[in-house]
N, CA, C and O atoms as a MOPAC input file, in Angstrom:
PM7 MOZYME 1SCF
protein

 N    -10.47900 1    -0.21200 1     4.72000 1
 C     -9.94000 1     0.04200 1     6.04500 1
 C     -9.05000 1    -1.11100 1     6.51000 1
 O     -8.11600 1    -0.89700 1     7.28100 1
 N     -9.33200 1    -2.32400 1     6.04800 1
 C     -8.54000 1    -3.47500 1     6.48100 1
 C     -7.09600 1    -3.34400 1     6.02200 1
 O     -6.17900 1    -3.67000 1     6.77500 1
 N     -6.87800 1    -2.86800 1     4.79100 1
 C     -5.50900 1    -2.68700 1     4.30500 1
 C     -4.76500 1    -1.64900 1     5.12700 1
 O     -3.59500 1    -1.84000 1     5.46000 1
 N     -5.43500 1    -0.55200 1     5.45700 1
 C     -4.81300 1     0.47300 1     6.29300 1
 C     -4.52800 1    -0.08300 1     7.67700 1
 O     -3.48600 1     0.21400 1     8.26100 1
 N     -5.43900 1    -0.88500 1     8.20900 1
 C     -5.23300 1    -1.48300 1     9.52500 1
 C     -4.02400 1    -2.40900 1     9.50500 1
 O     -3.26300 1    -2.45500 1    10.47100 1
 N     -3.84300 1    -3.14100 1     8.42000 1
 C     -2.68300 1    -4.03100 1     8.30500 1
 C     -1.38000 1    -3.24800 1     8.37000 1
 O     -0.41000 1    -3.69900 1     8.97900 1
 N     -1.35800 1    -2.08400 1     7.74800 1
 C     -0.16900 1    -1.22800 1     7.80900 1
 C      0.07300 1    -0.75000 1     9.23800 1
 O      1.21500 1    -0.71000 1     9.69700 1
 N     -0.99200 1    -0.39200 1     9.93400 1
 C     -0.86800 1     0.06200 1    11.32300 1
 C     -0.36800 1    -1.08000 1    12.20000 1
 O      0.49300 1    -0.87200 1    13.05600 1
 N     -0.89600 1    -2.27700 1    11.99700 1
 C     -0.45700 1    -3.44300 1    12.77000 1
 C      1.03300 1    -3.67800 1    12.55400 1
 O      1.75700 1    -3.95300 1    13.51100 1
 N      1.49900 1    -3.57700 1    11.32400 1
 C      2.92300 1    -3.76500 1    11.05200 1
 C      3.76800 1    -2.72100 1    11.78200 1
 O      4.84700 1    -3.03500 1    12.28500 1
 N      3.28200 1    -1.48900 1    11.83900 1
 C      4.00300 1    -0.44500 1    12.57100 1
 C      4.02700 1    -0.75500 1    14.06400 1
 O      5.05400 1    -0.58200 1    14.72000 1
 N      2.90800 1    -1.21000 1    14.59700 1
 C      2.84600 1    -1.56600 1    16.01900 1
 C      3.82700 1    -2.69500 1    16.31500 1
 O      4.56900 1    -2.63800 1    17.29500 1
 N      3.82900 1    -3.72300 1    15.46300 1
 C      4.70300 1    -4.87400 1    15.68100 1
 C      6.17800 1    -4.52300 1    15.52400 1
 O      7.03800 1    -5.18600 1    16.10300 1
 N      6.47500 1    -3.49100 1    14.74900 1
 C      7.87200 1    -3.12100 1    14.52700 1
 C      8.45600 1    -2.29700 1    15.66900 1
 O      9.66400 1    -2.06500 1    15.71800 1
 N      7.60300 1    -1.85700 1    16.58100 1
 C      8.09600 1    -1.06400 1    17.70000 1
 C      8.96200 1    -1.92600 1    18.61400 1
 O      8.52400 1    -2.96400 1    19.10900 1
 N     10.16300 1    -1.48900 1    18.82300 1
 C     11.04800 1    -2.17600 1    19.75100 1
 C     10.88900 1    -1.51100 1    21.10800 1
 O     11.08700 1    -0.30400 1    21.24800 1
 N     10.53900 1    -2.28900 1    22.08300 1
 C     10.30800 1    -1.70700 1    23.40200 1
 C     10.80500 1    -2.65900 1    24.47500 1
 O     10.71600 1    -3.87900 1    24.33200 1
 N     11.31900 1    -2.10000 1    25.52700 1
 C     11.73100 1    -2.92700 1    26.65300 1
 C     10.56100 1    -3.18300 1    27.59400 1
 O     10.69800 1    -3.89500 1    28.58900 1
 N      9.41700 1    -2.60200 1    27.27600 1
 C      8.22300 1    -2.80300 1    28.08800 1
 C      7.39700 1    -3.94200 1    27.50800 1
 O      7.42600 1    -4.19200 1    26.30300 1
 N      6.66800 1    -4.62300 1    28.36700 1
 C      5.85800 1    -5.74600 1    27.89700 1
 C      4.48300 1    -5.31100 1    27.40700 1
 O      3.73300 1    -6.12300 1    26.86700 1
 N      4.14600 1    -4.03500 1    27.59100 1
 C      2.82400 1    -3.54000 1    27.21800 1
 C      2.95600 1    -2.40000 1    26.22100 1
 O      3.78600 1    -1.50700 1    26.38900 1
 N      2.13900 1    -2.43700 1    25.19500 1
 C      2.05900 1    -1.34800 1    24.22800 1
 C      0.64500 1    -0.80600 1    24.25900 1
 O     -0.31500 1    -1.56800 1    24.14400 1
 N      0.50900 1     0.48900 1    24.41200 1
 C     -0.79400 1     1.14300 1    24.44600 1
 C     -1.00300 1     1.88200 1    23.13300 1
 O     -0.15600 1     2.66900 1    22.70900 1
 N     -2.13400 1     1.62300 1    22.49600 1
 C     -2.48300 1     2.29200 1    21.24500 1
 C     -3.77200 1     3.05000 1    21.48300 1
 O     -4.77000 1     2.45800 1    21.89600 1
 N     -3.77100 1     4.35100 1    21.23100 1
 C     -4.96900 1     5.18000 1    21.41600 1
 C     -5.50000 1     5.60200 1    20.05300 1
 O     -4.73300 1     5.90100 1    19.13800 1
 N     -6.81700 1     5.62200 1    19.93200 1
 C     -7.47900 1     6.03500 1    18.69200 1
 C     -8.42100 1     7.17000 1    19.03400 1
 O     -9.22900 1     7.05400 1    19.95500 1
 N     -8.32300 1     8.26600 1    18.30100 1
 C     -9.13700 1     9.44800 1    18.56700 1
 C     -9.81700 1     9.88700 1    17.27800 1
 O     -9.30900 1     9.64400 1    16.18300 1
 N    -10.95200 1    10.52600 1    17.41500 1
 C    -11.65400 1    11.04100 1    16.25000 1
 C    -13.07500 1    11.42500 1    16.60700 1
 O    -13.53700 1    11.19400 1    17.72500 1
 N    -13.75400 1    12.00800 1    15.65000 1
 C    -15.13400 1    12.43800 1    15.85500 1
 C    -16.06400 1    11.23200 1    15.90700 1
 O    -15.71700 1    10.14000 1    15.45900 1
 N    -17.25400 1    11.45400 1    16.46300 1
 C    -18.26900 1    10.41300 1    16.51000 1
 C    -18.60900 1     9.90900 1    15.11800 1
 O    -18.76000 1    10.69900 1    14.18600 1
 N    -18.72800 1     8.60900 1    14.97600 1
 C    -19.08500 1     8.02600 1    13.69200 1
 C    -17.93800 1     7.91400 1    12.70300 1
 O    -18.15100 1     7.57600 1    11.53800 1
 N    -16.72100 1     8.19500 1    13.16100 1
 C    -15.56500 1     8.18200 1    12.25800 1
 C    -15.01200 1     6.78300 1    12.00600 1
 O    -14.19700 1     6.59300 1    11.10400 1
 N    -15.44900 1     5.79900 1    12.79600 1
 C    -14.96900 1     4.43200 1    12.60900 1
 C    -13.93000 1     3.98500 1    13.61200 1
 O    -13.21300 1     3.01300 1    13.37500 1
 N    -13.84200 1     4.68700 1    14.73700 1
 C    -12.84100 1     4.33900 1    15.75200 1
 C    -13.03700 1     2.92800 1    16.29400 1
 O    -12.08000 1     2.16100 1    16.40400 1
 N    -14.26900 1     2.59000 1    16.63100 1
 C    -14.54500 1     1.25200 1    17.17200 1
 C    -14.29100 1     0.17300 1    16.13300 1
 O    -13.77900 1    -0.89900 1    16.45800 1
 N    -14.64200 1     0.44600 1    14.90200 1
 C    -14.39200 1    -0.50900 1    13.82200 1
 C    -12.90100 1    -0.72200 1    13.64700 1
 O    -12.44200 1    -1.85900 1    13.54000 1
 N    -12.14300 1     0.35900 1    13.61700 1
 C    -10.69100 1     0.25900 1    13.49000 1
 C    -10.09800 1    -0.50500 1    14.66600 1
 O     -9.23700 1    -1.36400 1    14.47500 1
 N    -10.54700 1    -0.20500 1    15.87500 1
 C    -10.04100 1    -0.89700 1    17.06400 1
 C    -10.30700 1    -2.39400 1    16.97300 1
 O     -9.44100 1    -3.19800 1    17.31900 1
 N    -11.47900 1    -2.77200 1    16.51600 1
 C    -11.82700 1    -4.19200 1    16.38800 1
 C    -10.96400 1    -4.89100 1    15.34800 1
 O    -10.51700 1    -6.01800 1    15.56000 1
 N    -10.73300 1    -4.22200 1    14.22900 1
 C     -9.89600 1    -4.80500 1    13.17400 1
 C     -8.45800 1    -4.95400 1    13.66100 1
 O     -7.83600 1    -5.99700 1    13.45700 1
 N     -7.93000 1    -3.91400 1    14.30300 1
 C     -6.56400 1    -3.98000 1    14.82800 1
 C     -6.43900 1    -5.09600 1    15.85300 1
 O     -5.47800 1    -5.86500 1    15.82700 1
 N     -7.41200 1    -5.18500 1    16.75600 1
 C     -7.38400 1    -6.21800 1    17.79200 1
 C     -7.37000 1    -7.61100 1    17.17000 1
 O     -6.58300 1    -8.46600 1    17.57400 1
 N     -8.23300 1    -7.83500 1    16.19700 1
 C     -8.30500 1    -9.15100 1    15.55700 1
 C     -6.98400 1    -9.50500 1    14.88200 1
 O     -6.51400 1   -10.63800 1    14.98500 1
 N     -6.39200 1    -8.54100 1    14.19600 1
 C     -5.12700 1    -8.80900 1    13.50700 1
 C     -3.98900 1    -9.02700 1    14.49900 1
 O     -3.14600 1    -9.90000 1    14.29100 1
 N     -3.95500 1    -8.24800 1    15.56700 1
 C     -2.89600 1    -8.41800 1    16.56200 1
 C     -3.03900 1    -9.74600 1    17.30400 1
 O     -2.04000 1   -10.38000 1    17.64400 1
 N     -4.27300 1   -10.16500 1    17.55400 1
 C     -4.49100 1   -11.44400 1    18.23500 1
 C     -3.98500 1   -12.61500 1    17.40100 1
 O     -3.55700 1   -13.62600 1    17.95800 1
 N     -4.02500 1   -12.49700 1    16.07700 1
 C     -3.51900 1   -13.58400 1    15.23000 1
 C     -2.00900 1   -13.73500 1    15.34600 1
 O     -1.46300 1   -14.76200 1    14.94200 1
 N     -1.32100 1   -12.72700 1    15.89100 1
 C      0.12700 1   -12.80800 1    16.08800 1
 C      0.47000 1   -13.28700 1    17.49100 1
 O      1.64000 1   -13.32700 1    17.87400 1
 N     -0.56300 1   -13.65200 1    18.26000 1
 C     -0.33100 1   -14.14200 1    19.61700 1
 C     -0.32600 1   -13.06100 1    20.67600 1
 O     -0.05500 1   -13.34000 1    21.84400 1
 N     -0.62000 1   -11.83100 1    20.28600 1
 C     -0.65400 1   -10.73500 1    21.25900 1
 C     -1.95600 1   -10.77800 1    22.04300 1
 O     -3.00100 1   -11.13600 1    21.50100 1
 N     -1.89500 1   -10.41700 1    23.30100 1
 C     -3.10100 1   -10.24900 1    24.10900 1
 C     -3.59200 1    -8.82800 1    23.88300 1
 O     -2.81400 1    -7.87900 1    23.97900 1
 N     -4.86200 1    -8.67800 1    23.58500 1
 C     -5.42300 1    -7.37000 1    23.25000 1
 C     -6.64600 1    -7.10500 1    24.11100 1
 O     -7.50900 1    -7.97100 1    24.25700 1
 N     -6.71800 1    -5.92000 1    24.67600 1
 C     -7.89900 1    -5.45100 1    25.39600 1
 C     -8.33500 1    -4.14200 1    24.75800 1
 O     -7.50600 1    -3.28200 1    24.46400 1
 N     -9.63000 1    -3.99400 1    24.54500 1
 C    -10.18200 1    -2.73500 1    24.04100 1
 C    -10.91700 1    -2.06900 1    25.19000 1
 O    -11.79400 1    -2.67000 1    25.81100 1
 N    -10.55600 1    -0.82700 1    25.46700 1
 C    -11.17500 1    -0.06500 1    26.55100 1
 C    -11.79500 1     1.18900 1    25.94800 1
 O    -11.09900 1     2.00000 1    25.33800 1
 N    -13.10300 1     1.34600 1    26.11700 1
 C    -13.81100 1     2.53200 1    25.62300 1
 C    -13.97500 1     3.51800 1    26.77500 1
 O    -14.35900 1     3.13100 1    27.87900 1
 N    -13.68700 1     4.77000 1    26.52100 1
 C    -13.94900 1     5.79900 1    27.53100 1
 C    -14.06800 1     7.15700 1    26.86700 1
 O    -13.57700 1     7.37200 1    25.75900 1
 N    -14.73200 1     8.06900 1    27.56600 1
 C    -14.89300 1     9.45000 1    27.09700 1
 C    -14.11300 1    10.37900 1    27.98900 1
 O    -14.11200 1    11.59000 1    27.77000 1

C-alpha cells in the first residue's frame, strides 16, 4: 500500500491550483483500509512541508 500511496502523493503534489487548500476524500467499505491509507498519505505529504488534517465523518 505504501508504493500505491506514493503514487497518489505524487498526483496530489502535481496538481496546479490557485487555491491554497487541497481536499482529498477517501471512500470505501468498512475495513477496506481507508484510515490506513489516510495516515500513510498524511505522513508522506507532511514530509514535503504540507500541513495535513485528517477528518473522519460518516
